[in-house]
N, C-alpha and C positions, 0 to 999 in steps of 0.2 A: 504496143511495144517492139521493137526488132527481135527475132529469135536471133538473130545473127548472135545477139551479146549472151547466149546463154547456151547456146549449142557450140558442143566444142568439137576436136577432132572426131573424140570415140567413145563421148554422151553429151548429157543433158547436166549441167550446173549452175546453181545459181541463187541468191540472197531467198529467203522465203519470205513469201508477200509481196514483197519488191517486184521480184524477178518473178519468181516460179509460186503462182498464184493457180488455185482450183482452175481458174479459167483457161491458163495456160497449157495447164495439163492436161485438161479433156482435151483440147483442141491436138497435143502432141500424142494423146492415148488413139483419139478419131484418125490423124492421119498414121499413124502405127500399124492399124485394122487395114487401110488401106495399102498401104506397101506390102504387107503378108500374107495378105487374104485373109477368106473364114473358113479352107478345107479344117482347118486344126481351132482349137482354143488358143488364146491369149494367156499365158499365164504371167500372173503380175505378184510380187512378193513385195516387202517392206522392209525398213530397220527398224529400229527402236528411237528416232529422232519424233520428236512431239508433232511433228507436220506430215511424217510419212505415212499414216492411215487415211487422211482426210484426201491426200492428192494419189493415194493410190485408186480409192474411191473413184474420183473425179476422171482419173482417165480411164479406170472401167466403164466407166459412165459413157466417154467417148467411143470406145472401143464400139461397145454395144451399140451403142446410136448408129454406126456403120455397119451393120449385123455379126461382129464377130462374137463368138461364145466366150466367156471369161472364166479361167480356173482363181480363185486368189486364193494365195496361200500362205498370207500372213504374213507375221515376222519370221524373218529368215535369214542369211547370210546370203552373201550375193554367188558364194558357189553354192548356195542351196535352191538358188535359182536356177543355176544352169544345171543343177541336177535334173530340176524337173522339168528342162527345157529338153535335156537331154533323151530322159527316162521318158517321157512323155512325146517327145519330137514333136513338141510345141514352140512358136516365137515366146518372148516371156522382156516383159519389165519389170527391173528391179529399182524401188526408190531408196539409194540410200545418198550421199555425200561423202562416203568414202570416211577419209581421216580429215575432213574439213571441218572448221569448228561450227559449231551447234546453229548458228544462225544459216547455213547455208543447208540445200537438199540437193537431191540429182535424179538423174533417169540411165540406168545401162542395159541396152536395150540386148536382145537376141534373136537371129532366128532359131526355126525348128532346128533340133540336134546342138543347141548353143552355140552356133556361130555368131561372129561377133558382125558388128554393125558399126561401118564408122563414114565419116564424110563422104569417102569415094566408094563405098559399097551400101548405100541408101540412106543415110543418114540426111544427108544433105536434103535430099526429097521428102522426108518425113518434116523437116523442116521447113520447108516452101510451102506444103503440104496443111500442116499447120499453121503458118503464117494467113496462108489465104482464108480458113474457118474463123480465125482470130477477128480479121478482116468484116468477115462475112458472119455464117452460121456453118455449124453442123448439121448436113440434112441427113436427116433420119431415114434410115434406109430400111427396107419390109421384106421379111421382120424383122424386128431387133434382136439383139443377140440376150443372148441367157447366162445368169452369174451362177456360180456353186465356188462349194469353199473346199478345201482339202488341205490337208496337214500331212507334209513331208520329211519329217524330222526323223522319224525312226526309219524310213525309208533310206532317206541321205546316211543315217550314220551306219548303217547296215550294210552300204553297198560301199563305205568307206573302210570298214572292218573287213569287208570281202577284199580288198585290193592291197592289204598290210597288216598281216598277222601279226600281231603284238601278245598274243597269248604266253607265247613260253618266251619271251626275254626275261633281263634278270630282273627283279626289283630295282623302279627307281621312281626316286622323290623330284617333283616337279612343279615348280611355280609357275602359275600362269597369270599374267596379266591383262582381262580380256578389256582393260579401258572403259567401262560402260557399256561395252559394244556388244556386236551380236554373239562376240565369242564366249559371251556367259551365258549363253544359251546351248551353241553350238558342242563345244568342250562338256560338259555334264553327258551331253547327247553320244558324242563318238569316244569320247577315253572314259567316261566315269559308267551308270548305268541309270543315267535317265531315260535310254529309251529303252528299256527295259533289257538291253544287250547284257551277254556276259560279264563278269568282273576282271578286269585287267591286272596285271601286275604291276600297276603305277599308285603312286599317294600324291594327289594332285591338290597342291596348296593355294586356294583362289586369290587373286585380287582383285578389285573393282567388279565382280561377276552381275552386281545390279543392272540391269537394263536403264540405262539413263542417258538419254540424247542430249542432255546438257552439257553432260560430261562432267561432271563436278569434282574431276582428283586429278585426271591432265587432261589434255588432248588425246585425242585416239589415231595419234601419228607417230608410228614407231623409228620411222628418218629422222624423226628429230629426237637426240642424244638426251636432249631432254627430259624426255617422256620413256627413258628407259629407267632411272636411277632408281624408282620406287623398286624395280622389278632386278634390279642389281643388287640391290642391299637385301631385299628379301632371300633370295638364291644363298647367299652367303649367311645370313642371319639361320635360317634353316637347313642349311647342309645340306642344302640340294644337288642333285647330280645337274640338274639345269632349266633353266627357266623358257619361258616363250609369252612372245610377245606379240598380239594380235592387233589391227587397225579397225577402224568404225565398221566393217563389214566384215571383219574376220574373212577376208579373201588372202589377205598376208600376214604371213610368221616370220616374226624376224626371234634371233635363240641367243639367250647368254649362256656363257659355257658356267662351271661350278665356281672359279674365282668371279664371277661377277664380268666378264670380261665379253664382248658382244661378239661375235662371231658373222663374219662377214654374209652376208647373202651369196658372193659367188662362191661362196666355203659351202654352204648348204647345196647350191646350184652344183657343182660337185660331188659331193655325196649322193643325193638325191641319183643324178645322171649317171653314174657310177652302179646302185643300186639296180636301176630301169635296164641299164644293157646287158646286163649278166642274167637278168631276170628273162629276159626276151630270149638272150642268147644259148640260156638253156632249154628253152623253148623248140630252139631249131633254127629261129630268124635269122638271118644272112642279112648284110646290108641295112644295119642299125642307123639311124639318122638321129642326133639331137640337134635340137635349135639353141644358140645362146646368142645373144644381144652385143652388138660392138663393144658396152662399156663393163663386161663383168671380165674379172681377171683372165687375167692369160691361164689361168690354173685352169679353168673349167674346159676351153679346146684341149688342153695338154692332157689332160686327164680323160676326154673321152676321146681321142685317138688311141692313147696309152690302153684302154680299154677295148679297142677293135670296133670302133665305131668309127663315124665319119658326122663330126663338128660342122653346124651351120650357120654362118656370122649372117646377122641381120641387122636391120634397124633398130632403134627405138622404135615401140609402142605397142598398146594391149590386143587391139582390133589384128594390126599387121602380122605379130607372133601369131595369134589364133590362124590366120590365112596359110603362113608359112608350116604350121605344124598339119594341117588339112595336104598341103602342097606335096610334101615331102613323105609326108608318112611318119612324120618323127615321133620316133616313144615318147620324148621332154623335151621340155622346154623352158630354161631360166633366165631369169633379168636379173638386172643389178637392187632392183628395185623390189624384189624377194615377191614377183609374182611369179609363181611354178605351174605349168602348163602341165598336163598328162594325155596323153591317147586315151588312153584307157578312162579318161574323165570327158569326154568327148572334146579332148584337145584344149580344156578350159583350163583355166587355173585356180588351184586349191591350196588355199596355206596350210590347210587343216591335213590334208594328204600330206606335203611337203613335212610337215613336223612329225605323223606317225613315220615317214621314212628316217627320218635322223630320229626317233625314239627306237625303233626299229634295230639301225647302224648301231648305236651306243649301248644297248640292250644285248645286241649279241657277243657282246664283247666286257673286258673289266678295265680297259681305258677310261678314263677322265674326259668329258666332254674337249675341257680344253685339248689335250692330247690330240682328240682327234679332230677338232678342227683345226688344229696346227699342221697336220699332215696335208690339210688344203688350203692352207693358207701360205706361199713359200714366196711372196713378194710384199713389199711393200706399196699399201696404194693409198690415195689422198681423202678415196671418200667423191661423193659430187658436191661440188663447191659450183652456188650460184653469184653470180655475178652481175648488177643492175647497172647498164650503160646507157648512154645518152645517144650514142651511134653505134648497133650493131655492127653493120657492114665494116665500118673504117677500123673497130677494135679487134676484128675476124681478120683484115687484110694486115695490121700490126704484125697479128700470130704469123700469119701468112709467110710475109719478108723476113722476119727474123729467125725463121725455122728452114727459108730454102736451103737445098743443100746441107741440109745436119739432118734431114732422115725421110722416111721414104712414104710421100701423100698418100692419103686415101679418102676421097668424098663420100663414102657411102652413104654417111650420116653425119652432116658438120664435114669437120676436119679431123681425122685423124692422124698423128704425125710420128713414127716407129724410128726409134734410133737402130744405123745400119746393123751392128752388132748384137742387137734384140734388147739390150739392155735398160731402157726405158721407152713407154708411149704415153701419149695423152691424148685424149678429145674434148674439144670445142666442140659443143653444139647450141645454137642459136634454140630459143623457147619459139614453140609456135604460135604461144598468146600472147606473152611480157618480152617489154624489151631485159633481155636475161641474155648471158651466156652461159653454158654449165659446163665445169671442167672436171675431167676424170684423169689422172695422174696415177701412174702405177711402174716399178722401176725393180731391177733385181736386190738393191741397198739402198737402205733407209736416206741415207744424207743424198743420195740421187734423184730420189723420188721429192724429197723436198726441194731440190737446188732447179729442177724442173719446174715443180710445182709453181713455187715462189715466184719463175721466169714468167711463166705464162700469164699468171695472174696480174704481176703489176705492166705485161702487155695489153692485157685486157681492160686494165682499169685505168691507162694513161698514167700508171707512175712511174 
């Protein structure tokens, strides 16, 4: 098969058996070992999908065939793999398809220190090397690498506890929907006592904590509002202070307020950014930088600037933001998709750590989550709207022509148009892999946002 079908911009993703077979994964493991070398062992972790243990074992076999030592860390969240990669200063492979349905699996690669790997920074080389091994065979190196097993969950939990102190917050009741994903293992370890850490003033109400990669209750994709309905109802029914929803590999976290309302990832990013800026400023750091991608709410750079730090606007993309975190020395980075990046976590993203910052902020005062979120949500936003179009360039051109002269154009990533008075903006971005255009719109007033959203959608869809 052609590996170009499953090797995406930032990871590998494909259908189990039909595309992502043990043979394919063994070749990818071997090619990854060639790319990163054998000076440090390769860490391999996996999520709870039924196919994950077999695929992880096949990758380990391929890496060892090329002379690399392998450390299997077993079941873990994606940020658990980043922790192992960072703390051991070792490259890593994580087997997960994140929020995708059960028929899928995939691989996220990291260089030593949890540094990202994309098509531009090594993934294309890995893909091409694996393709050669599939077409021929994986040559055995001498000596063959060794295999060891290691459990990092307790160390991971202790590290997060060291970064955010929740021991003195007011008591909070928190409903957590793990969606049968890895949050069912990490939440009890970090926020509870499963890893042997001290009790926190948190009452956790668990939902769907059983690890089950067939996702029997709902898809592990909190970006889809349909997958938040159970949590929203439970928060209200339990009289909880807030709810947390994790995706399948538990590297993203979404927040629900006490009324059952969804808190935007941009509001979360602003809350966390402000906390991280204040923390490092108190330690004497000057010239603080915070990353945000171009489709987060305008409130994010406003909060960053008001706190005395420099906001750096970037294109959308996981590995790209990791690279910008390293280049700028940014203390924090936030994305609209609920990926949150921390300098103190090797520049990698960690949904649990973001959740802990929200808990710390909420627990330090008496105001409810809806009021806290409201202070960081002053604008009306559309959320991301995807449109499948037959001719992406033609649709894009229609938008450009309609708004020429009506706003300031910016083509950092797709097209962003901002009103001359700043009262509204929108972004239209083509998908890298599908015939889609993605629209995000925001305005100072709801009717303005709706008008801009609907006009641009009509142009995109040819209506």
